[in-house]
N, C-alpha and C positions, 0 to 999 in steps of 0.2 A: 522453333520457339526456344529461346534462351531460358534455361531454368536458373533461377537465382539461388544458388546453394547457400544454406545458412539462414535464409529468410524464413521467418515463422510461417507455418502453413495455415494457422487459424489463431483466433483469440482463445487462450487456454480456458477450458471449462465451458465453452459456448460452441455454437454452430456457425459463428461468423468466420467465413473463409477468407484467407488472404492470398492464397496462391492456387494455381491449377495443377493437376497431375499431368495432363496431356493436352495437346492442342486440339481444338474443335476441328473436325475434318471439313466442316462447312465454312471455316474461316473464323477469324477472331471477332468477338462481340465488340461493336463500336463503343468507344468511350463517349459519354455524354455528360454534360454538366447537370448534376442533380441539385435541386434546391434543398438546403438544410433549414427546415423550419424550427423555430424555438421550442415547439411542443414535441420534439422527437423524444423517444424513450431514452432513459439514462443508459441502457445497455447499448443502444445504437451510438450514442455519444462516446462511450468508452471504446467501442470498436473503432470508431474514427480516430480517436486519440492514439490508441494502441497501434493501429495501422500506420498512422503518420510517424509515430515514434520509431517503428521498425524501418520505415523508409529513410528517415533521417539517420538512424544508426547504421544502416546498410550502405547508403549512397551519399549522405551529406549534401553539400551544395553542388555536386558534380552531376552532369547529365547522365541519364541511365536509360537502358532499353526496357520497354514494357515487359517483354518476355512472358513469363508465366504468372504475372501479377493479376489478380482477379479484377475483371473489368467492372463488376458491380461495386466492389469496395473502392476501387480507384476512381470511379465516377463521382463518388461523394466528395472527393477532393479536387477533381479535375476542373480546371478553369479558375481556380482560386489558389490553393496551396501548391498544386501540381499543374504545370503548364507545359505546352509543347516547347521543345528545345530547338526545333528547326522548322523552317517554312519552305515548302508546303508540308503540312502534317496530315497523315492518314490515320484517323481515329480507329480504323478497323485493321490495323497492322500490328502483329506481334513484335515487329522490329522498329516500331515507332519510338523515337527518342523523346524523353520527357526530362524535366528538371523541376526542382523545388523552388518556388518563389519564397525566398527566406523572409522577405519583408512581410508578406501576407501571413506566412506560417507563424511568425513570431506573435502576431496579433491573435490568430485563431487558436494556437496551441502553445501558450506561454510556458506551461508546465514542462514541456519537452526541452525548452532552452534554459530553464532556471538551473543555476548551479553548474552549468556546463561551460565549455569554452566557445560555444557557438555564437 
């Protein structure tokens, strides 16, 4: 499992985890597309925005390996802002390659792109 050095481990001041310390010996948790309903708690929305901002700052528009990124947090963005970079895609593989869909991400998290050169 690739460890993304310099990527934040969690949202500061909360228990919202962004990365894993070690690989699961039973295999990677599969990525699934989770529905984000309008009535989600503000803390959950902040965690999504902070995680996406960290993804954008760390990887930008380039493809990246899932590695030690938390499957639960990644699943909130998967299928919308973060999509598979290759086909066939294995959602239960630490070596799966993903990419940010910039067009969708600009609509979902405009505050991340405001004032930047993105």
